[in-house]
N, C-alpha and C positions, 0 to 999 in steps of 0.2 A: 646257354642254360646248365642247372645244376641241381642236383638235388643239396638238400642240405646238409647231409649226411656227410657227405662229402668236402665241403670246405674249402673249395678252391677258390682265392681270392682273383684269380687271374679272369674269372667269368664271371658276364655281366646275367643278375638275375630278371630275368621276364617274365612277366603275368604267365607265359604257357609256351607247350613244345612249339604248336604252331607260329605264334608268335619269334620265337629266339629260332625258328629255321627262316623266315623271311625277311627277319630283320639281321641274321649273318648273311643271307643273300645280296641284302641292302650294300652292305659294308664289303663285300667282295667287290661288286661289281663296281663301286665306287673307287675301290683301293688297289683290286686287282693282285693283293695277296690270298691264300687260301682261307679260310672261317671254318672253324670246329663247334659244333651243337650236341649237346647233351641229353642224351631225355631219359630220363631213370623211370624204369618199371612201364607196365603196361598202359594208364593209360596214356603218360606224356607219349610215348614211341608209337600209341595209333594219331595222336594230334600232330606225331613229327612228318610222319613218313609222308601221308596226302601233301603236305606244302613242300614237299620237295619239289613238284611238278615242271614249273617255271625254272627252277636251277638246272634240274636235268635236260628240258628242252634245249635249254643256251649252252650248255657245259659249263658251268658255273661250279669254280671250285670249295663246291661246301661239302664235309666230313659230320654225317652224322653217327655217334653213339649211342646204340642202344643198349640199357642195360636191362636184362631182361630174364626171368627165369626158364632154364635150357629146355622142360619143356613146352616152351611159346616157340622155340626157338622155327619150326616145322611151318607154322602159320605168319611166319613173317620173312621167311627166307624167297619165296617167288617175288612178291613185292619188292623185296631188297635187291633182289637180281634184276630187275625190269626199270629201277629209279636210278641204278645207279652204276657206275662204267666198273667201279672196284670197289668188293664185296668182300670182307673178312667175316667168320666168325672164330670168337677164342672162349674156350670152356676151360683149358688150362695152361696156367704162368710157364710150362716147356717150350710153348709155340708163339710166345710173346714177339719174341725179333723177328722171328720169320715171316708170320705174318704181317705185322705193322711194314715190312719191307716192300711190300705192294703199292705204297702210299709216297714213293718217295716219286714218282712221277706221277700225280696226280694228273687228272686231266678233265675234270669234269665232277659229279655227283662221286662220293665216294659212302661208303658205311662199313660198321663195325659191330657185329653184334657179340655180344659182352655178358658171358653168365654171369647173373648175380650172387652165383653160390661163390665164387672166388672171394677170398679176404679182401678186406676194403684198401688195403696197403697195397694192393697188387691191381685192382679198379684204377686208383688213384696214378699209381704207375704205368697203365694204359694210357689215361688221359694227357699225360706231361711227355709221353714219348710221340703219342701222336701229337701233341701241340707242337714240339720240339721240331719234329717231321717237317711240319707243312708250315713251322717258319724257317724252316732248310731253302725250302722250295720255294718260299717267297725273296729269298734272297739269291736262290739261284737267279731266279728269271729277271729280278730286278739291274745285276751281273749282265744277265745274257741281254738284256734291251740297250744296256752304254757301251760296250764295247766288242766287234765280232770278233771270235775266238773259233780257227780256223778247226775242222774237226777232220775223220777217217775218211770221211764221204767227200773233198775237198775237189777231189780227181775224178775231171767229169767222166762220164759212161757214154756208152751206146745212147741212150735215155735221151742225156741232157745234148749229143749232138744231133740227135733228130728234131730236139724241141727246138734247139737254137737255129735251127736252119725254117722249122716253123715258122719262128718270132721273125726271123732275116726276111723270108717272103711274103708276110703276110701285109695287108692295105691298111686294116683296119683294128689293129691287135689294139688287145685292153687286158689288164692286169688288174684282179680281183682280191682284197682283201679283208679275211674273217679275223674276229677276235683274235683267236690263239696265234696265228702272226703277227698282229702287233704285241701278245704280250712275252711271244718266246723271240724273236728275233730283234736288231739293232735294226734304223732306219735305212744306214746307208747304204750295202749293198742294193737295199730292195729299190730305194728312190732313184740310184746309180742309174739301172736298168731301165728303167720306165723312163729319164732321161736320155736316156742315150736310143732307146727304141720309137721315142715321140709317141708314148702310149700312156692314157690315161691312166689312172687307178679309181675304182667304182672300189667304195667299201660296202662290206656287204651291212644288214641292219643289224646285227651285232654287234661288228667292228665299229659300226657308229655311233653303239652304245658302250664301246668297250671307256676303262677309266679314263675322265676327263684329261687330266691328268698325261698321260700317254699319248691319246689322239691329238691332242693338241702340239705337242711336241715334234709327230709326225710331219704336222702342218706346217709347223714352225722352219724344220727343218727345209722343208723342201719350199716354201717360198714361192717365188713365180715359175721354176722349174720344173713344177712336174702339179699338173692339175687333178685335184680331189672332189670327188661326187659321192657327197652322203649319199643312203638308201632312198628307197621311196618318192623318189620324183620321176617325171614326164624325162629331162633329162637323160640320168640318169638310166631308165629303161628305153630312151634310145639310142645311147651307146652300145649298150646292150645286146638287142636287136641287132644293129647294124654292126658289129664287129664280126670279123671273117677269122680269126683269132682268143679264145679267150684262154687267160692264162691266170687259173685259181691258184693261190696261193694261202696255204691254212684253211680254207674253204668247203663246208660237207657237202653242199651241193645240193640244198633241201627246198620246199617250195617256194619259204621265204625270199631267197633268194634268185627263184625263176626257174629251180630248175625240178626236175622230176617232177613234174605237173604231168596229167595223164594225157589232158584232150589240148591244151595247150601247149606248143613246141616254138618258144620264142623267140631264139636262136637257132640260128642253123649253123651254128661257129664251128672249127674244131675246138676240143676243149682239153685243153691238157692242167690234168691235176695236180698240183704237188702238195703233199701231207705227210707229216710226216709219221703217222700211222697207217696200219693197213688195214682195211676192210675193205667190206663188197660198195663198189666205185658204182656212180650212174651207168646205166649204159650206153651213155649215149658220148662218155668222156673217148677220146682217143687214145689218150697217152697217160699214165699215171705212174709217177715218180715220187719215190720213200725220203723222201728231206725234207729237213727244216726250209722254209721260207731263204733267208738268210746266205744258208749253204749253194741251192739254185741261183740265186740271185749272182752269187760269186760265182757260179759255174759257166754261167753264160756272160756274165763280163770277162771270164778270163778265158772263153770262145775267141771272145770279141775282140780281145788284146793281141790273141795269133792270130787273126784275120787283117788286123790291123798295127804290126808294129810300129809303120810310122801316121803317126797323129794325123797327119796332112792326108791321108789313105781312109776315104770317106768305106765303109762296112756295107750302106747302103747306096744302092745308086741313086741318083740326081732324080731320077721319078718316083720310086718311091719316098722318098725323106720329103720331097716337097710335097705329096698327096696326105701322108703321115704329119704333116705341122700344119696344112690345112685346115684338115678336121679336126686337130685342137682349138685351132682359132675358130670355124665353126661350134663347138662345144660351149666354147668360152661364150660365144656371141648366144645361141640359146640359153646358159645359165643367165645370162642377164637379161634377156626376154622374160624369162620366166617369174625373176623375182621384178620387172616390171609389171606385169600382169598383175602379180601375187599386190602386189601394191595399188594397182587400178580395183581389181576385185573388193578392195578394203577400202578405198575412198569410195567408192559407190555407194557400197553397204554403212560408211559413216552414218547416215542420214536416216537409216528404215529403222521404222518404229514398227511391232520390236525389234531389238535389238537382234543383228546379227553375228553370229558366230566367228566370220571371217574377220569384220573388225575389230571386236572383241579380240583376238589370238593377235592380230597383228598389232593393237595396240597395246598390250601383255608383253609383247616379244619384245618388240619395240623400245619398252620401258624399263626393259631388262638391264642391266648391268654384264657389261661382255662377258663374266667369268661367273657369272649367273649358273647354275644346276637347274637342268627343268627334270619332272618325272613325271610319266605318263604312263598310262595302261594301255590294253588292246581294246578299245571303243571307238565311237564317234572324237570323242573328246582327243581322246589319243593321236588319232589321224588329226584334226582341227593343228593339236598343237604341232603335228610335222610338217602340215603344211607350210607353216613360218618361221621352219627352223631352220640354219642351212650352218651345216658340221660347228653347231651350237653344242655345247657339252649336253646331256641326255643320258637317262636311265628308261628304258623301253622292255617286256618282255618280247622277243621278238618269236620264237617258234610258234610257243601255246597260245601269246595274243592272250594273257590272263587280266581279269580285271580281278581285286580285293587285296593290290600287292603294293600302293601307290604310300601310302601312311606304316606299312610298318617297315620297308625300304628306307624308309625318310629315317625311322628310326636308327637303321643300320648305319645310314651314313652321317648319323649327329656322334655317332662314334666314334668316327673315323675322323684321320687327321685333316680334313678338307673340310676347308672353314668357306663353302662358298655360299652368297645367298643360296635356297631354295623356293623353286616357283612349282608346287602340285598342282597338274592341272586332274581334276575328276568328275565324273559324269554322278548325276543322282542314283541311276543306276548301281554302278560301283560304291558309291558312298555307304548303302546300306549294308555291304558286306564289312567294310572297316570303323565305321564310326565307332567301334568301345577302344579304338587307340589313339581318338583324340586323348584321353584321361595324360596318356603316357607323352604328350607331346606337347602339354599345357605347359611349360616350366620356362621358366625368364631366359632370356641370353640369345633367343635360337631364331637366325633372320631365315623365318618358314613360313610364305602365304599359301595358301589352298585356296586356287580356284575353283570352282563349284558350278559347270554347267547342267542347269537345271531347267532342265528341257520335260520335264515332267514323260519321260519315255524310255525306254530301252532303245538306244538309236541306233546304235551297230547292227542289231537283225532286226528293225524298220528298214534299215538300208537293202536288206537281201529282201527285206518285203516289197519294198519300191522298187526294186531292179530284175524280181523273180516274180513275183505275185500278183502282178499289177494290181500294187498299192494296198493290196488288203492285209490287216495289222492289227488278227489278233493275239490278245495276251501280250502284248506293248505299250501300255496306258498306264504310267505312274501316278498318283494323286498327287495336286499340289501341294508343297511343304516347303514352311519354310527352315531351311536346314541351321539358318544362324542360330533358331534360341536353341540347338542341340550342341552347335559348338559354343555357345555362349554358358551352359552348362559344366562343361568339362573347361570354363577359363581360358576360353579362347572372345583376345577383339574378334570383334565380328560386322560386317558389313552386305546387305543385300543392296543389288544393282539393277536398275530399272532402264537405264539409261547412259549414252554413251557420257555425258559430265558427270551421272554418280560416278562409272569407270573410272573417268579420272581422280575423282575423287578417292577411290579404294587406291588409286596405285598410289597415289600423293603419301598415303597414308602407310600404304605397304611399307615403302620406305623410309617412314618414320620409327611405326609399330612395328613390326617387324622384329630391329635389333630388340627391342625391349620381351617382347612374347608372339607368339605364333598366332598371326591373320589370319581369318575366314571369310570369304566372300563366295558369296551366294548372289550368282550371275543369272538371271531370269531369260531364258529362251526362248527361241519359240521351238516345234516339232520339225523334223523332217531335214534338217540340211543335209545339205552332202559335200562331205571337206571333200578340199581340192586333192591332198596327200590319199595316197590308201589305193593306189592300182594295183600293186603287188601284192596287197590284202586282201583286196577285193578277189584277185585271181586266185589267189590259194586257197579262198573259202570256197570261191563257185567253181571249182574245177573238177568235183564231184559230179555237177550236175550240169555243165554244160553241154556236152555233147547230147546225152538224152532229155533236156528242155530246153534246149537252142531254139525255137520258133518262140516258146514262153515268155526266154529271159530277154529276145529281141520285144516282142509287143509290150513287155513290163518296161523296157526305157526307152521306148518310143512316146509312150504314154507318159511317163514323168518329165517329156524334153517337152512333151505338146502341154503341159499341166504346170509349167513353168519352175519346176520341181529342180532341174539344173543348169545354172549359172552360165549363161550363153557366152555372154564373152569368153569366160575362162574357158571353156569347152574350147572356142573356138580358137585359142591361142594353144592352147594342148595338141588341136588336129594340126596344126602348122607348124606345131615343134616335131611332132612325130614321122608327118608327109614331107616336110620341106626336103 
């Protein structure tokens, strides 16, 4: 976004700075290249800063330039320091190149405070040089993903030797990949290490939601040789809990990844954290290695070749090799069981009246083309979406679990080179935050369908009220509204769904209408459904109250089960997977 006086044709003009930041974030999430937003003046700067929260939480590479009077810098600097990994102030042209050099290795949100007293040609130069730096960074990352380039850190160190010994002797090792590792590294060394060690790869939530072309390339290259598990499902959780060695590549070890929880310690595994940056590590980390993931993997493979000059000589003893292979087969079997359980849950719910979210979500995902991009948010609707996705292209706010983002993200996605069909999952509470974006998306030629889960409630809050406060639901009911009329006002094709027959008709229309103009589907659902996914979400949410309120949580959960708010068949299947 830019003020009119700058006349920068390469910038996309958007209605306000908040929209600009969130649309830019959506573009970066689907494209992988860093993005740039310009906020001109006090009003736009105040709109833009709060909109950075989800990009900050997930380390999305968005740079915000704020053009302000110098006497306003003191007001903005504390917020900028909290919301950005790289921040500079430019008040004179002499320091321009020195300050902008900080953005050559951008690894998250960045911010530049620019004095509005500088000449317009200087401000224009700042914008253009920043844009060029970010473009160079995008080319550098793309090149790094294509081929492995040896670095000065290639020679194994003592720490590498220690990590290799741990990896050789572990009975149940797993590799964990974060978004940063996918964006910065070529797949081959890491996939080769996982294959040699017979270890599954757990994708963090951020990695599961990485740019679809990058994720799909890793999966295609892996084929059947390496097992990938997407985040936030019971199979992932069990592999995580049962591991005796967690080799985390690029992961920052956050609550949403199962780490750093105060009361729940889900794993007793030895943790080796591999990360190219130096920062305060989790106290549970046994060994920290400052390395790019591909460099580390290549070092492990180098040590492996030293141990095994003759390819016929195994580096693992026969018993350990067999144990790991059987474990991988067991995880694959659990994956099949999970999918069958989800299918059965959807089929049993198919005839329910009113509509059941399990049947609805299963139908939507099942009818969507393989390349479809799903966009969701941090609410119960987003959890339902997760329940039926398995390594499908998806955008989702990880750490902050934000709402009010899906439609502005969609605006950004539509500006990228990615031309996938888009299916957006919204809750009715979330829709209230972003209905104003409908006009911006109402033009023709956009294969966008919004599925609104209309249950007249703040459902994600009611989930906590169900499992903690014994079913007392203050302040979480919304009025019954026909949201299709709002969408119609803004030029969308619409349909209201009351039955599975209606839903099938809506999906048929989505295939036809979506290619001509956006399609809005308002699905009438009951309150208080409990999504199958969301175990990791729930742990992070409830962690702060788990110990002091354990008895209340237990009583509330039992009450929910007795009142049949929990799908027994699915819970039984989950327990079998967890404790088998």
